[in-house]
C-alpha positions in Angstrom: 79.1 1.0 -84.6 82.5 0.4 -82.9 84.7 3.4 -82.5 88.4 3.2 -81.8 90.6 6.3 -81.1 94.2 6.2 -82.5 97.1 7.3 -80.3 97.3 10.6 -82.2 93.6 11.3 -81.6 94.1 10.6 -77.8 97.0 13.0 -77.6 95.0 15.7 -79.4 91.9 15.1 -77.3 94.0 15.3 -74.1 95.2 18.7 -75.0 91.6 20.1 -75.3 89.9 22.1 -72.6 87.8 20.0 -70.3 84.5 21.5 -71.5 85.4 20.8 -75.1 86.4 17.2 -74.2 82.9 16.7 -72.7 81.3 18.1 -75.8 83.4 15.9 -78.0 82.5 12.8 -76.1 78.9 13.6 -76.4 79.2 14.0 -80.2 81.2 10.8 -80.5 78.4 8.9 -78.7 75.9 10.6 -81.1 78.1 9.6 -84.1 77.7 5.9 -83.2 74.0 6.2 -84.2 73.9 6.5 -88.0 70.7 8.5 -87.9 72.7 11.4 -86.2 75.2 11.7 -89.1 73.3 14.4 -90.9 73.1 16.5 -87.8 76.8 16.1 -87.1 77.5 17.0 -90.8 79.5 13.9 -91.6 81.3 14.5 -94.9 84.0 13.0 -97.0 87.3 14.8 -97.3 89.5 15.4 -100.3 93.1 15.7 -101.1 95.6 13.9 -98.9 92.6 12.9 -96.7 90.6 11.4 -99.6 90.0 8.2 -97.7 88.8 10.0 -94.6 85.7 11.6 -93.3 84.9 14.3 -90.7 82.1 15.4 -88.4 81.5 18.5 -86.4 81.8 18.8 -82.6 80.9 22.4 -82.8 81.3 25.3 -85.3 85.1 25.3 -84.7 86.1 21.7 -83.9 86.1 18.7 -86.2 86.8 15.0 -85.7 88.6 13.2 -88.6 88.0 9.5 -89.0 88.2 6.6 -91.4 86.1 3.5 -91.8 87.8 0.1 -91.4 88.3 -1.7 -94.7 85.2 -3.5 -95.9 82.9 -2.2 -93.2 81.2 0.9 -92.0 80.6 -0.6 -88.6 84.2 0.0 -87.4 85.7 3.5 -87.3 89.1 4.8 -86.3 89.3 8.3 -84.9 92.4 10.0 -86.4 92.4 13.6 -85.2 90.4 16.3 -83.4 90.7 20.1 -83.6 90.0 23.2 -85.6 90.4 23.2 -89.4 94.2 22.9 -88.9 93.6 19.1 -88.5 93.2 19.0 -92.2 96.8 20.2 -92.9 
């Protein structure tokens, strides 16, 4: 799976504490292996994010992403943060 961060994601990621950045990078690497999706709690979102999905970095932080059209092998990371990223 190929994963591409958007500019917004990079800005949000850069504002995180270093330890949380390290944890997020580990989870993103895990996310690339589809067999890890259940453990990361990958789930489809609703409302204004109905075309997006999210997975857990830890109990507080989530990564919001979307699949490229027509494939589940390319992913764009859209946002990272607590539940406020859904607003």
